[in-house]
C-alpha positions in Angstrom: 33.3 -4.0 47.1 30.6 -4.1 44.4 28.0 -6.9 44.3 29.6 -8.3 41.1 33.1 -8.4 42.6 31.7 -10.2 45.6 29.9 -12.7 43.2 33.1 -13.3 41.3 35.0 -13.9 44.6 32.4 -16.5 45.6 32.6 -18.2 42.3 36.4 -18.4 42.5 36.4 -19.7 46.0 33.9 -22.4 45.1 35.9 -23.4 42.1 39.0 -23.7 44.1 37.4 -25.6 47.0 35.0 -27.8 45.1 35.9 -27.7 41.4 32.4 -26.3 40.6 30.3 -23.3 41.6 26.6 -23.1 42.4 25.5 -19.6 43.4 21.7 -19.5 44.1 20.1 -16.3 42.8 23.3 -15.1 41.2 21.4 -13.7 38.2 18.5 -11.3 38.0 15.2 -13.3 37.5 14.2 -11.0 34.6 17.5 -11.6 32.9 17.1 -15.4 33.4 13.7 -15.3 31.9 14.8 -13.3 28.9 17.8 -15.7 28.3 15.4 -18.6 28.5 13.0 -17.1 26.0 15.9 -16.3 23.6 17.2 -19.9 23.9 13.8 -21.4 23.3 13.0 -19.2 20.2 16.4 -19.1 18.4 16.8 -21.5 15.5 20.6 -21.3 14.9 21.6 -24.4 17.0 24.3 -26.6 15.5 25.3 -30.0 16.2 28.4 -30.1 18.4 31.5 -31.3 16.7 34.5 -33.2 17.9 38.1 -31.7 17.7 39.3 -28.1 17.6 41.3 -28.8 14.4 40.1 -27.5 11.1 38.9 -31.0 10.4 36.2 -31.0 13.1 33.7 -33.8 12.5 30.4 -34.9 13.9 30.1 -38.1 15.8 26.6 -38.8 17.1 27.8 -41.8 19.1 30.0 -39.4 21.2 28.1 -36.1 21.1 24.4 -35.7 20.4 24.0 -32.1 21.8 23.4 -29.0 19.9 25.1 -25.7 20.8 24.7 -22.0 20.0 27.3 -19.4 21.0 26.1 -16.4 23.0 26.3 -13.2 21.0 26.1 -9.5 21.9 23.4 -8.8 19.2 20.7 -9.8 21.7 20.1 -7.4 24.6 19.8 -10.2 27.2 22.8 -12.1 25.9 24.9 -8.9 25.8 23.8 -8.0 29.4 24.8 -11.5 30.6 28.2 -11.4 28.8 
């Protein structure tokens, strides 16, 4: 069994048993560092909206976070995905 398959099985087991998964050292440290740098330097964060409908709206009383979708145009994000 490959290392990735084993990791996926550990994640699944943890989700089933606990409802969440914490896997120490699951990602390569260099990849983590690259993802961190990418996240810190990108400027396309958008305020998170409420509702999946076409009429999505912003409500800063309920959500104050900003989001950015991962894209495959970055080498580190592509590798992570």
